[in-house]
NUVODO-792567 format. One record per atom (N, C-alpha, C): residue in three letters; atom name; x, y, z. Coordinates in steps of 0.001 Angstrom, whole numbers, plus 524288, in hexadecimal, padded with zeros to 5 digits. Atoms other than C-alpha are relative to their C-alpha. Example, Ala and Ser with C-alpha at 12.3 -4.5 7.8 and 13.67 -1.06 7.14 Angstrom:
BEGIN
["ala","N",[8037A,7FB5A,80000]];
["ala","CA",[8300C,7EE6C,81E78]];
["ala","C",[80384,804B0,80000]];
["ser","N",[7FCCC,7FB5A,7FFC4]];
["ser","CA",[83566,7FBDC,81BE4]];
["ser","C",[7FCFE,80442,802DA]];
# end
This chain:
BEGIN
["unk","N",[80583,8012F,8006C]];
["unk","CA",[DEA35,D8E4D,3FCED]];
["unk","C",[7FDEE,7FE37,80533]];
["unk","N",[8026F,801B1,7FB22]];
["unk","CA",[DE143,D8C7E,407FD]];
["unk","C",[7FC5E,7FB73,7FEE5]];
["unk","N",[8035C,8049B,800A1]];
["unk","CA",[DDA4E,D7FD3,409D6]];
["unk","C",[7FA9E,80156,80210]];
["unk","N",[8055B,7FF1E,7FE44]];
["unk","CA",[DCBD8,D80CE,40A57]];
["unk","C",[7FDF5,7FAEE,80258]];
["unk","N",[8022C,804C8,7FDA1]];
["unk","CA",[DC53A,D7769,41375]];
["unk","C",[7FB5B,7FE19,7FCCC]];
["unk","N",[80473,80248,802B5]];
["unk","CA",[DBB56,D6E2A,40E03]];
["unk","C",[7FAFE,8022B,80241]];
["unk","N",[804FE,7FE21,7FDDD]];
["unk","CA",[DADA3,D7315,40F18]];
["unk","C",[7FD71,7FBB8,8033C]];
["unk","N",[80256,803C3,7FC6F]];
["unk","CA",[DA5F8,D6CA6,419C7]];
["unk","C",[7FB96,7FCFA,7FD6D]];
["unk","N",[8042A,802D5,802B5]];
["unk","CA",[D9B13,D6913,410B0]];
["unk","C",[80171,7FF9A,7FA46]];
["unk","N",[7FEF5,800F4,80587]];
["unk","CA",[D9DE6,D6310,403C4]];
["unk","C",[7FAE8,7FE75,7FD5F]];
["unk","N",[804BC,801BF,802B3]];
["unk","CA",[D9336,D61BC,3FA00]];
["unk","C",[800E3,7FA7D,7FDD1]];
["unk","N",[7FF73,8056C,801B3]];
["unk","CA",[D9288,D530B,3F8BF]];
["unk","C",[7FB1C,7FE50,7FD12]];
["unk","N",[8045F,80246,802E5]];
["unk","CA",[D8A35,D4CA5,3EE8F]];
["unk","C",[800B2,7FA1C,80012]];
["unk","N",[7FFC4,805B4,7FFA7]];
["unk","CA",[D8831,D3E96,3F24D]];
["unk","C",[7FC24,7FDA7,7FC1F]];
["unk","N",[803A8,8026A,803AA]];
["unk","CA",[D8252,D35A1,3E82C]];
["unk","C",[7FB93,7FD64,802F6]];
["unk","N",[80481,802A0,7FDB1]];
["unk","CA",[D74FB,D3043,3EB0B]];
["unk","C",[800F2,7FA25,7FFD2]];
["unk","N",[7FF63,805A3,7FFCD]];
["unk","CA",[D75F4,D2249,3EF87]];
["unk","C",[7FAD3,7FD7D,7FE8D]];
["unk","N",[804BB,802DE,8017F]];
["unk","CA",[D6C5B,D1989,3E8DF]];
["unk","C",[800D8,7FA4D,80169]];
["unk","N",[7FFB5,8057F,7FE8C]];
["unk","CA",[D698F,D0BFF,3EDB3]];
["unk","C",[7FE95,7FCB8,7FB3F]];
["unk","N",[8015C,8035F,80477]];
["unk","CA",[D697C,D00F6,3E3E5]];
["unk","C",[7FA8B,7FDD1,800C3]];
["unk","N",[80540,8023D,7FF76]];
["unk","CA",[D5C49,CFB2B,3E0EE]];
["unk","C",[8004D,7FACC,802E2]];
["unk","N",[7FFEA,804F3,7FD18]];
["unk","CA",[D589D,CEFB9,3E99E]];
["unk","C",[80033,7FB63,7FC39]];
["unk","N",[7FF7F,804B5,80337]];
["unk","CA",[D5C1C,CE25E,3E448]];
["unk","C",[7FBB2,7FC44,80195]];
["unk","N",[80437,803AA,7FEFD]];
["unk","CA",[D506D,CD9AE,3E338]];
["unk","C",[800A8,7FB4C,7FC6A]];
["unk","N",[7FF9D,804EB,802D4]];
["unk","CA",[D524C,CCB94,3DF31]];
["unk","C",[8041A,80016,7FBAC]];
["unk","N",[7FBC0,80000,803C3]];
["unk","CA",[D5EC1,CCE75,3D7E7]];
["unk","C",[8046C,7FCE1,80269]];
["unk","N",[7FBB1,8030D,7FDEA]];
["unk","CA",[D695E,CC457,3D9A2]];
["unk","C",[80513,802A5,7FE94]];
["unk","N",[7FB01,7FD68,800BF]];
["unk","CA",[D76D2,CC9D9,3DB3C]];
["unk","C",[8045E,7FBF9,7FF7A]];
["unk","N",[7FC13,80413,8006A]];
["unk","CA",[D7DC7,CBCF7,3D8F2]];
["unk","C",[800C1,7FE72,7FA53]];
["unk","N",[7FEB0,801E9,80532]];
["unk","CA",[D8411,CB6ED,3CD35]];
["unk","C",[7FC70,7FB59,7FEBA]];
["unk","N",[8036E,8046A,80168]];
["unk","CA",[D7B77,CAD52,3C5AC]];
["unk","C",[8026F,7FAAE,80143]];
["unk","N",[7FD6E,804FF,7FEC0]];
["unk","CA",[D8590,CA272,3C7A3]];
["unk","C",[7FF95,7FED6,805D7]];
["unk","N",[8009D,800B9,7FA61]];
["unk","CA",[D84E0,CA4AC,3D657]];
["unk","C",[7FA73,7FE4D,8013C]];
["unk","N",[8056E,8019B,7FF3C]];
["unk","CA",[D761E,CA3B4,3D5AD]];
["unk","C",[7FF3C,7FA46,7FE87]];
["unk","N",[8005F,80579,8019C]];
["unk","CA",[D777A,C96CA,3CE59]];
["unk","C",[8027C,7FC6C,80413]];
["unk","N",[7FD61,80324,7FC04]];
["unk","CA",[D8115,C91A2,3D875]];
["unk","C",[7FCAD,7FF97,804ED]];
["unk","N",[80365,8000A,7FB65]];
["unk","CA",[D7803,C958B,3E390]];
["unk","C",[7FB5C,7FC5F,7FF0E]];
["unk","N",[80467,80366,8015A]];
["unk","CA",[D6CD0,C8E9F,3DC90]];
["unk","C",[8019F,7FA42,80046]];
["unk","N",[7FE2B,8056E,7FFDB]];
["unk","CA",[D74E9,C8226,3DAFE]];
["unk","C",[800EA,7FE2D,8059C]];
["unk","N",[7FF2C,80167,7FA82]];
["unk","CA",[D78E3,C8257,3E950]];
["unk","C",[7FAC6,7FF39,802B4]];
["unk","N",[80535,8008D,7FDB5]];
["unk","CA",[D6AA8,C8458,3ED15]];
["unk","C",[7FD80,7FAD4,7FE5B]];
["unk","N",[80213,80506,801D5]];
["unk","CA",[D66C9,C789A,3E4B9]];
["unk","C",[802A3,7FB78,802D5]];
["unk","N",[7FD2C,80407,7FD14]];
["unk","CA",[D7167,C7088,3EB50]];
["unk","C",[7FDEF,7FF9C,80595]];
["unk","N",[80205,7FFF2,7FAA7]];
["unk","CA",[D6C97,C74B4,3F8BB]];
["unk","C",[7FA94,7FD95,80047]];
["unk","N",[80549,8022E,8001C]];
["unk","CA",[D5EA9,C712F,3F4FA]];
["unk","C",[80015,7FA1F,7FF0B]];
["unk","N",[7FF9F,80594,80122]];
["unk","CA",[D6311,C63D3,3F00C]];
["unk","C",[80164,7FCD1,804DC]];
["unk","N",[7FE7B,8029C,7FB24]];
["unk","CA",[D68BA,C607C,3FD75]];
["unk","C",[7FE08,80336,804A0]];
["unk","N",[80224,7FC71,7FC06]];
["unk","CA",[D5F74,C676C,406D0]];
["unk","C",[80190,7FEAA,80598]];
["unk","N",[7FEA2,8016F,7FAA4]];
["unk","CA",[D62C4,C5FAF,41302]];
["unk","C",[805C4,80110,80107]];
["unk","N",[7FA62,7FF52,7FF5A]];
["unk","CA",[D7178,C5FC1,41124]];
["unk","C",[8017C,805C6,80046]];
["unk","N",[7FEA0,7FA6E,80052]];
["unk","CA",[D71EB,C6E4E,40DD3]];
["unk","C",[7FCA9,80376,8037C]];
["unk","N",[8036D,7FCFC,7FC8E]];
["unk","CA",[D6798,C7272,417B4]];
["unk","C",[7FD19,8043E,7FCEC]];
["unk","N",[80280,7FC65,803A9]];
["unk","CA",[D5FA2,C789D,40CCA]];
["unk","C",[7FBDE,80364,802A4]];
["unk","N",[80428,7FCFD,7FD60]];
["unk","CA",[D5433,C7CBA,41583]];
["unk","C",[8024B,80460,8035F]];
["unk","N",[7FD88,7FBF8,7FCBB]];
["unk","CA",[D5D21,C83EE,41EE9]];
["unk","C",[8026D,8044B,7FCA4]];
["unk","N",[7FDCC,7FC12,8038C]];
["unk","CA",[D641C,C8A97,413A7]];
["unk","C",[7FBBB,80377,7FDB4]];
["unk","N",[8045F,7FCF5,8021B]];
["unk","CA",[D5700,C8EC6,40E0C]];
["unk","C",[7FE07,803E5,80412]];
["unk","N",[8019A,7FC6C,7FBD1]];
["unk","CA",[D531B,C9490,41B3B]];
["unk","C",[803F6,80473,800B2]];
["unk","N",[7FBFC,7FBF2,7FFA0]];
["unk","CA",[D6023,C9BB8,41C1E]];
["unk","C",[7FFC0,803B9,7FB58]];
["unk","N",[80077,7FCB2,804A0]];
["unk","CA",[D5E34,CA0AF,40E40]];
["unk","C",[7FB96,803F5,800AF]];
["unk","N",[80467,7FC72,7FF16]];
["unk","CA",[D510B,CA678,41212]];
["unk","C",[80169,80431,8040D]];
["unk","N",[7FEA2,7FC4D,7FBE1]];
["unk","CA",[D56C0,CACCC,41E4B]];
["unk","C",[80417,803F9,7FE3E]];
["unk","N",[7FBA0,7FC97,80165]];
["unk","CA",[D6318,CB252,4182D]];
["unk","C",[7FF74,8028F,7FAA9]];
["unk","N",[80075,7FDF2,8054B]];
["unk","CA",[D5F17,CB490,40A15]];
["unk","C",[80480,7FE59,7FC77]];
["unk","N",[7FB99,801F2,80310]];
["unk","CA",[D6B75,CADAA,4056F]];
["unk","C",[7FE91,7FAB7,7FD93]];
["unk","N",[8012E,8050F,80273]];
["unk","CA",[D6AC8,CA232,3FBDD]];
["unk","C",[8021E,7FB6C,80339]];
["unk","N",[7FE67,804B8,7FD2C]];
["unk","CA",[D6BD4,C9476,4016C]];
["unk","C",[80597,7FE72,7FEA8]];
["unk","N",[7FAB8,80181,801AE]];
["unk","CA",[D7832,C9223,3F98C]];
["unk","C",[8041E,80317,802FD]];
["unk","N",[7FC50,7FCD1,7FD10]];
["unk","CA",[D7F31,C9D81,40035]];
["unk","C",[8005F,7FE30,805A4]];
["unk","N",[80013,801D8,7FA99]];
["unk","CA",[D7AF7,C98B7,40D8F]];
["unk","C",[802B5,7FABA,8007F]];
["unk","N",[7FD8A,80521,7FFFE]];
["unk","CA",[D7F25,C8ADB,40A46]];
["unk","C",[805EF,80088,7FFBE]];
["unk","N",[7FA5C,7FF36,80078]];
["unk","CA",[D8CB0,C8F7B,405FD]];
["unk","C",[80242,80280,804ED]];
["unk","N",[7FE26,7FD95,7FB27]];
["unk","CA",[D8DDF,C97D5,41244]];
["unk","C",[80082,7FBEA,80452]];
["unk","N",[7FFE2,80418,7FBFD]];
["unk","CA",[D8AA7,C8C36,41B03]];
["unk","C",[80463,7FC25,7FEE6]];
["unk","N",[7FBC5,803A0,8016F]];
["unk","CA",[D93D3,C8321,41389]];
["unk","C",[8054D,80281,8010C]];
["unk","N",[7FB0B,7FD43,7FEFA]];
["unk","CA",[D9E9C,C8D5A,4145F]];
["unk","C",[8012C,80044,805D6]];
["unk","N",[7FF49,7FFCB,7FA54]];
["unk","CA",[D9C89,C8EE5,422FF]];
["unk","C",[8019E,7FAAB,8021F]];
["unk","N",[7FEA0,80541,7FE2F]];
["unk","CA",[D9CD7,C802A,42540]];
["unk","C",[8057A,7FE6F,7FE3A]];
["unk","N",[7FABE,8012D,801F9]];
["unk","CA",[DA8F7,C7ECE,41CB7]];
["unk","C",[80422,802D2,80335]];
["unk","N",[7FC53,7FD02,7FCCD]];
["unk","CA",[DAFC3,C8985,4246C]];
["unk","C",[800A3,7FD89,80562]];
["unk","N",[7FFC5,80277,7FAD8]];
["unk","CA",[DAC5E,C82E2,4314A]];
["unk","C",[80322,7FAE9,7FFBB]];
["unk","N",[7FD3A,804FC,8008A]];
["unk","CA",[DB114,C758F,42C8C]];
["unk","C",[805D0,800E7,7FF09]];
["unk","N",[7FA7F,7FEEE,80132]];
["unk","CA",[DBDA6,C7B38,42704]];
["unk","C",[802DF,8022E,804C2]];
["unk","N",[7FD5C,7FDD7,7FB6A]];
["unk","CA",[DC081,C82A9,4338C]];
["unk","C",[80089,7FBF5,80453]];
["unk","N",[7FFB5,80402,7FBEB]];
["unk","CA",[DBDCC,C76D5,43C31]];
["unk","C",[803DC,7FBB3,7FE88]];
["unk","N",[7FCD5,8048E,80159]];
["unk","CA",[DC444,C6BD3,4349C]];
["unk","C",[80365,8009A,7FB40]];
["unk","N",[7FCAF,7FF1B,8048A]];
["unk","CA",[DCA9E,C719D,428AF]];
["unk","C",[7FE62,7FCEE,7FB37]];
["unk","N",[80112,80271,8050C]];
["unk","CA",[DCB7F,C6BD6,41B3E]];
["unk","C",[7FEF4,7FA2A,80073]];
["unk","N",[800DC,805A2,7FF61]];
["unk","CA",[DCC1F,C5DBE,41FF6]];
["unk","C",[7FA61,7FEDE,80193]];
["unk","N",[80565,800D1,7FE56]];
["unk","CA",[DBF3A,C5E8C,42715]];
["unk","C",[7FC39,8014C,7FB96]];
["unk","N",[80368,7FE7C,80455]];
["unk","CA",[DB90F,C6594,41B93]];
["unk","C",[7FFE6,7FBC1,7FBCB]];
["unk","N",[7FFE4,8040A,8040E]];
["unk","CA",[DBD99,C5B41,411D1]];
["unk","C",[7FD85,7FAEB,801E8]];
["unk","N",[80273,804B9,7FDDF]];
["unk","CA",[DB95B,C5030,41AD6]];
["unk","C",[7FA0B,80078,80014]];
["unk","N",[805AB,7FF26,80010]];
["unk","CA",[DABCF,C5607,41C69]];
["unk","C",[7FDF3,7FFDF,7FA71]];
["unk","N",[80173,7FFEB,80589]];
["unk","CA",[DAB2E,C586B,40DC3]];
["unk","C",[7FFAC,7FA78,7FDCE]];
["unk","N",[7FFE0,8055D,801F0]];
["unk","CA",[DAE8E,C4A22,40B41]];
["unk","C",[7FC15,7FC83,802CD]];
["unk","N",[80372,8034E,7FCE0]];
["unk","CA",[DA4D8,C4531,4156C]];
["unk","C",[7FA35,8015E,7FFA0]];
["unk","N",[80579,7FE78,7FF37]];
["unk","CA",[D9831,C4D0F,41608]];
["unk","C",[7FC76,7FE34,7FB89]];
["unk","N",[80362,8017C,80463]];
["unk","CA",[D926D,C4B4B,40865]];
["unk","C",[7FFD2,7FA10,7FF36]];
["unk","N",[80059,805B6,80083]];
["unk","CA",[D9661,C3CE2,40722]];
["unk","C",[7FCF1,7FD6C,8046D]];
["unk","N",[80309,80238,7FBAD]];
["unk","CA",[D90C4,C3A18,414A9]];
["unk","C",[7FA2E,800DB,7FF1C]];
["unk","N",[8057D,7FED0,80126]];
["unk","CA",[D8409,C40CD,410F3]];
["unk","C",[7FDE7,7FC57,7FBC6]];
["unk","N",[801BA,80362,80440]];
["unk","CA",[D8333,C3915,40448]];
["unk","C",[7FFE9,7FA3F,801AB]];
["unk","N",[80001,80560,7FE0F]];
["unk","CA",[D869A,C2C7A,40B65]];
["unk","C",[7FB20,7FEEA,80340]];
["unk","N",[804DA,800A4,7FD03]];
["unk","CA",[D7B48,C2E86,414D1]];
["unk","C",[7FB57,7FF69,7FC52]];
["unk","N",[80433,8007D,803D0]];
["unk","CA",[D725E,C3074,40929]];
["unk","C",[8003C,7FAB9,7FD41]];
["unk","N",[7FF5D,804FE,802B8]];
["unk","CA",[D77F6,C2445,4028B]];
["unk","C",[7FE2D,7FB6F,8035C]];
["unk","N",[801BC,80431,7FC7B]];
["unk","CA",[D752A,C1BF0,40E82]];
["unk","C",[7FA1F,7FF44,7FFA2]];
["unk","N",[805B0,8004D,80027]];
["unk","CA",[D66BE,C1F36,40D93]];
["unk","C",[7FDCF,7FF01,7FA8F]];
["unk","N",[80201,800DF,80549]];
["unk","CA",[D65BE,C1DAE,3FECE]];
["unk","C",[8001C,7FA2C,7FEB7]];
["unk","N",[8002B,8057C,80199]];
["unk","CA",[D628A,C10E6,3F820]];
["unk","C",[803E0,7FED9,7FB9F]];
["unk","N",[7FC46,800A0,8044A]];
["unk","CA",[D6C8C,C131D,3ED47]];
["unk","C",[8054D,7FE42,80224]];
["unk","N",[7FAFD,80208,7FE29]];
["unk","CA",[D78E7,C0B0B,3EF32]];
["unk","C",[804A1,802E3,7FD98]];
["unk","N",[7FBC0,7FD42,802A2]];
["unk","CA",[D80E6,C1381,3E5F2]];
["unk","C",[80269,80424,8037F]];
["unk","N",[7FDD9,7FBE5,7FCA0]];
["unk","CA",[D8221,C1ECF,3EF67]];
["unk","C",[802AB,7FDB3,804CB]];
["unk","N",[7FD5A,80298,7FBA0]];
["unk","CA",[D85A0,C1558,3FA66]];
["unk","C",[8059D,7FEA8,7FE79]];
["unk","N",[7FACB,80170,801E5]];
["unk","CA",[D9110,C1055,3F257]];
["unk","C",[8036C,804D5,7FF56]];
["unk","N",[7FD0C,7FB2D,800DB]];
["unk","CA",[D952B,C1E17,3EE9D]];
["unk","C",[8021E,80222,8051A]];
["unk","N",[7FE45,7FD97,7FB1E]];
["unk","CA",[D95BE,C22F2,3FC9D]];
["unk","C",[8035F,7FC5A,8033F]];
["unk","N",[7FC65,8039C,7FD67]];
["unk","CA",[D9BE1,C1689,4021F]];
["unk","C",[8056F,80063,7FD93]];
["unk","N",[7FAFE,7FF5C,802B8]];
["unk","CA",[DA678,C1806,3F7D4]];
["unk","C",[802A1,8050D,801B8]];
["unk","N",[7FDC2,7FB0B,7FE42]];
["unk","CA",[DA84C,C2638,3FBAA]];
["unk","C",[80266,7FF72,8056C]];
["unk","N",[7FDFF,8005E,7FAA7]];
["unk","CA",[DA9F0,C22C8,40A09]];
["unk","C",[804D3,7FC87,80052]];
["unk","N",[7FB3D,80326,8002B]];
["unk","CA",[DB3F3,C1835,406CC]];
["unk","C",[80496,8035E,7FE39]];
["unk","N",[7FBE5,7FC84,801EB]];
["unk","CA",[DBBD5,C2231,3FEFE]];
["unk","C",[80143,80420,8041D]];
["unk","N",[7FF39,7FC16,7FBE3]];
["unk","CA",[DB9EA,C2C63,409B6]];
["unk","C",[8035C,7FDC4,80466]];
["unk","N",[7FD0B,80273,7FBB7]];
["unk","CA",[DBEE6,C22FC,4142C]];
["unk","C",[80595,7FEE4,7FE50]];
["unk","N",[7FAB7,8011B,801EC]];
["unk","CA",[DCA7C,C1ED2,40BD7]];
["unk","C",[8033F,804FE,7FFB4]];
["unk","N",[7FD3C,7FB07,80062]];
["unk","CA",[DCE28,C2CE7,40932]];
["unk","C",[80145,80224,80566]];
["unk","N",[7FF22,7FDED,7FAB5]];
["unk","CA",[DCC92,C30CA,41784]];
["unk","C",[80461,7FD16,802C8]];
["unk","N",[7FBD7,80311,7FD7F]];
["unk","CA",[DD544,C25A4,41C2D]];
["unk","C",[80541,8015A,7FD94]];
["unk","N",[7FB26,7FE97,802B1]];
["unk","CA",[DDF7A,C28B3,411E4]];
["unk","C",[801CF,8056C,80197]];
["unk","N",[7FEAF,7FAA9,7FE81]];
["unk","CA",[DDEFE,C371C,41557]];
["unk","C",[80229,8003C,80590]];
["unk","N",[7FE29,7FFC9,7FA93]];
["unk","CA",[DE0AF,C349B,423E2]];
["unk","C",[80557,7FD66,8009A]];
["unk","N",[7FAEE,8028D,7FFC1]];
["unk","CA",[DEC40,C2B7A,4218C]];
["unk","C",[80436,8036B,7FD89]];
["unk","N",[7FC2D,7FCE6,802EA]];
["unk","CA",[DF2DC,C34D1,4180C]];
["unk","C",[7FF25,805D6,800F2]];
["unk","N",[8010D,7FA84,7FEBD]];
["unk","CA",[DF0BF,C41B3,41F23]];
["unk","C",[80436,803B7,7FE15]];
["unk","N",[7FBCD,7FC9A,801DC]];
["unk","CA",[DFDDE,C46E0,41A93]];
["unk","C",[7FEEC,80212,7FA84]];
["unk","N",[8013E,7FE45,80559]];
["unk","CA",[DF880,C47E5,40CB6]];
["unk","C",[7FCBC,80505,80017]];
["unk","N",[80372,7FB74,7FFA4]];
["unk","CA",[DEE7F,C51EF,41116]];
["unk","C",[8031E,80513,7FFF7]];
["unk","N",[7FCEB,7FB2D,7FFBB]];
["unk","CA",[DF910,C5BE1,41409]];
["unk","C",[8030F,80103,7FAF9]];
["unk","N",[7FD03,7FF56,804D2]];
["unk","CA",[DFFE9,C59A4,40704]];
["unk","C",[7FCB7,801ED,7FB6D]];
["unk","N",[80357,7FEB5,80477]];
["unk","CA",[DF451,C5BB5,3FDFD]];
["unk","C",[7FD57,80540,80101]];
["unk","N",[802A9,7FAF8,7FF47]];
["unk","CA",[DF00D,C69D0,3FC4D]];
["unk","C",[7FA2A,7FF77,7FEEE]];
["unk","N",[805B2,80009,80087]];
["unk","CA",[DE16A,C6BFA,3FDA4]];
["unk","C",[7FDC7,7FA75,80073]];
["unk","N",[80190,8057C,7FF71]];
["unk","CA",[DDFEB,C5DE2,40219]];
["unk","C",[7FA2D,7FF6B,80124]];
["unk","N",[8056D,800B7,7FE69]];
["unk","CA",[DD2A7,C5FA2,4087B]];
["unk","C",[7FC2A,801CC,7FBCF]];
["unk","N",[8034F,7FE74,8046A]];
["unk","CA",[DCD03,C66B9,3FCBC]];
["unk","C",[7FFE8,7FBA2,7FBF5]];
["unk","N",[7FFAE,80465,803AA]];
["unk","CA",[DD1CA,C5BB2,3F3F9]];
["unk","C",[7FCE7,7FB59,8021C]];
["unk","N",[802DE,80452,7FD92]];
["unk","CA",[DCC4B,C51C6,3FD97]];
["unk","C",[7FA15,800D5,7FF78]];
["unk","N",[8059A,7FEDF,8007F]];
["unk","CA",[DBEFF,C5880,3FD96]];
["unk","C",[7FE22,7FF35,7FA69]];
["unk","N",[80172,800BC,80583]];
["unk","CA",[DBEBD,C58C2,3EEBA]];
["unk","C",[7FFF7,7FA34,7FE9A]];
["unk","N",[7FFCB,8059C,800FC]];
["unk","CA",[DC2A1,C4A62,3EE60]];
["unk","C",[7FB2A,7FD4A,80221]];
["unk","N",[8049C,80278,7FDBF]];
["unk","CA",[DB7A8,C4676,3F78C]];
["unk","C",[7FB04,801A9,7FD2C]];
["unk","N",[80488,7FE5F,8030E]];
["unk","CA",[DAE07,C4E96,3EFDF]];
["unk","C",[7FFAD,7FCCD,7FAF9]];
["unk","N",[7FFDF,80343,804AC]];
["unk","CA",[DB242,C4722,3E3B9]];
["unk","C",[7FE46,7FA71,80154]];
["unk","N",[80180,8054A,7FE6F]];
["unk","CA",[DB089,C3A60,3EB3B]];
["unk","C",[7FA1D,7FF62,80082]];
["unk","N",[8058F,800BB,7FEF5]];
["unk","CA",[DA278,C3CE9,3EF14]];
["unk","C",[7FC50,802DA,7FC57]];
["unk","N",[8037C,7FD18,80381]];
["unk","CA",[D9D40,C45E6,3E47E]];
["unk","C",[7FD35,7FC31,7FC53]];
["unk","N",[802FA,803A9,80348]];
["unk","CA",[D9251,C3EDF,3DD12]];
["unk","C",[801A0,7FFFF,7FA41]];
["unk","N",[7FE65,7FFC4,8057C]];
["unk","CA",[D97BB,C435B,3CFFD]];
["unk","C",[804E5,7FCB8,7FF0C]];
["unk","N",[7FAFE,802AC,800CC]];
["unk","CA",[DA525,C3D32,3D20E]];
["unk","C",[8003F,7FAA7,80296]];
["unk","N",[7FFE6,804DE,7FCFD]];
["unk","CA",[DA356,C3267,3DC51]];
["unk","C",[80583,7FDAF,80032]];
["unk","N",[7FA8C,8018C,7FFE6]];
["unk","CA",[DB1F6,C31CE,3DE26]];
["unk","C",[8013B,7FBA7,803D9]];
["unk","N",[7FEFB,8040E,7FC1C]];
["unk","CA",[DB101,C28C0,3E9E4]];
["unk","C",[7FFFC,7FA98,7FD7B]];
["unk","N",[8002E,8050D,802B6]];
["unk","CA",[DAD42,C1D66,3E10C]];
["unk","C",[804F8,7FF07,7FCE8]];
["unk","N",[7FB31,8007F,80312]];
["unk","CA",[DB8F4,C1FEA,3D854]];
["unk","C",[804B7,7FEF5,80381]];
["unk","N",[7FB9D,800CD,7FC5F]];
["unk","CA",[DC286,C2105,3E3B5]];
["unk","C",[7FFBF,7FA8F,8025D]];
["unk","N",[80092,8053D,7FDC0]];
["unk","CA",[DBD00,C149D,3E9AD]];
["unk","C",[801A7,7FBCD,7FC16]];
["unk","N",[7FED9,80411,803E9]];
["unk","CA",[DBDD7,C0CB4,3DD0F]];
["unk","C",[805B0,8000D,7FE3D]];
["unk","N",[7FABC,7FF9D,80225]];
["unk","CA",[DCB1B,C11CA,3D8B0]];
["unk","C",[80452,7FF87,80420]];
["unk","N",[7FBCB,7FFCE,7FC1B]];
["unk","CA",[DD29D,C131E,3E585]];
["unk","C",[7FF02,7FC58,8049A]];
["unk","N",[800E7,802D4,7FB1A]];
["unk","CA",[DCC3A,C0D29,3F18B]];
["unk","C",[7FEEF,7FA32,7FF0F]];
["unk","N",[8016F,8057A,800EC]];
["unk","CA",[DC640,C00A8,3EC24]];
["unk","C",[804A1,7FCAB,7FE43]];
["unk","N",[7FB85,8034D,80179]];
["unk","CA",[DD28D,BFBB6,3E518]];
["unk","C",[803F8,7FF39,8046C]];
["unk","N",[7FC51,80070,7FBB0]];
["unk","CA",[DDA77,BFE3A,3F14C]];
["unk","C",[7FDDA,7FCB1,80478]];
["unk","N",[80242,8027A,7FB5D]];
["unk","CA",[DD112,BF90F,3FBA4]];
["unk","C",[7FDE5,7FA87,7FEE3]];
["unk","N",[802A9,804FC,80102]];
["unk","CA",[DC9E6,BEDB9,3F508]];
["unk","C",[80398,7FB3F,80041]];
["unk","N",[7FCAC,804A4,7FF61]];
["unk","CA",[DD599,BE473,3F3E0]];
["unk","C",[80105,7FEA5,805BB]];
["unk","N",[7FF1F,80102,7FA6C]];
["unk","CA",[DD814,BE615,40273]];
["unk","C",[7FB14,7FDD8,80291]];
["unk","N",[804E5,8020C,7FDD1]];
["unk","CA",[DC9BC,BE3D7,405A8]];
["unk","C",[7FF1F,7FA5D,7FE56]];
["unk","N",[800BB,8055E,801D9]];
["unk","CA",[DC95D,BD793,3FD43]];
["unk","C",[803AC,7FC48,802D8]];
["unk","N",[7FC60,80365,7FD23]];
["unk","CA",[DD585,BD211,403C3]];
["unk","C",[7FE48,7FF72,805AD]];
["unk","N",[801FD,80040,7FAA5]];
["unk","CA",[DCF99,BD551,41102]];
["unk","C",[7FB61,7FC43,8004F]];
["unk","N",[80493,8036F,80018]];
["unk","CA",[DC2F1,BCE50,40D57]];
["unk","C",[801A6,7FA4D,7FF92]];
["unk","N",[7FE3C,80566,800A9]];
["unk","CA",[DCA76,BC21A,4092F]];
["unk","C",[802E5,7FE01,804C3]];
["unk","N",[7FCFB,801AC,7FB75]];
["unk","CA",[DD2AC,BC1E2,41577]];
["unk","C",[7FCB4,7FF6B,804ED]];
["unk","N",[80365,80095,7FB71]];
["unk","CA",[DC714,BC258,41EC5]];
["unk","C",[7FEF4,7FA30,800F1]];
["unk","N",[80139,80581,7FEF2]];
["unk","CA",[DC4BC,BB571,425B2]];
["unk","C",[7FA61,7FECC,7FE6E]];
["unk","N",[80533,801AA,801CF]];
["unk","CA",[DB958,BAE26,41FBE]];
["unk","C",[7FD20,7FD57,8048B]];
["unk","N",[8033E,80283,7FC04]];
["unk","CA",[DAE2E,BA9C7,42858]];
["unk","C",[7FF48,7FA3E,7FE6D]];
["unk","N",[800CF,80597,8010C]];
["unk","CA",[DACFF,B9B26,42985]];
["unk","C",[7FA30,7FEEF,7FFFC]];
["unk","N",[80584,8017A,80044]];
["unk","CA",[DA00C,B95BF,4253F]];
["unk","C",[7FF5D,7FAE6,802E6]];
["unk","N",[800E3,804C1,7FCF1]];
["unk","CA",[D9A77,B8B8A,42E40]];
["unk","C",[7FBEE,7FCAB,7FDAF]];
# end
């Protein structure tokens, strides 16, 4: 049999390409995602100065992306920078410091004494934990996911729902420290009255 070469022109029938209709005001996201974006937007609006709400709104107008997406992108970028510069220790230290410091500044200017007590208690627990951690650095290498556990612990300490700092102070620090403070107070030389 002889092989016949392919003809140079093949009758090709290509299907007609039709473009989909333009999407106008149709959301392509899951309703739960829309709810989450709405909640994040409400959170951002509740703390406009801290979250730079005006700048996020301007970026939203320029890019067409929701403020929540931009906020998460910025937080992710900052987290990546912090983790690459100082690692998990720096991240957990910042996590344990920034929000309580912000709330402490607000407490200083408020007339309510309750928040003053809450944040003073937190800083006593924070200092006690930091000193203990620096003395017992060998423990850090033994505990898996230490810095994640530490971050969760500090969040429990300062979260308004739990207020764990008060519990740690009353149950651990106060019973240990107060007897020593009382003995120190009694051993101080008394001033002579003239």
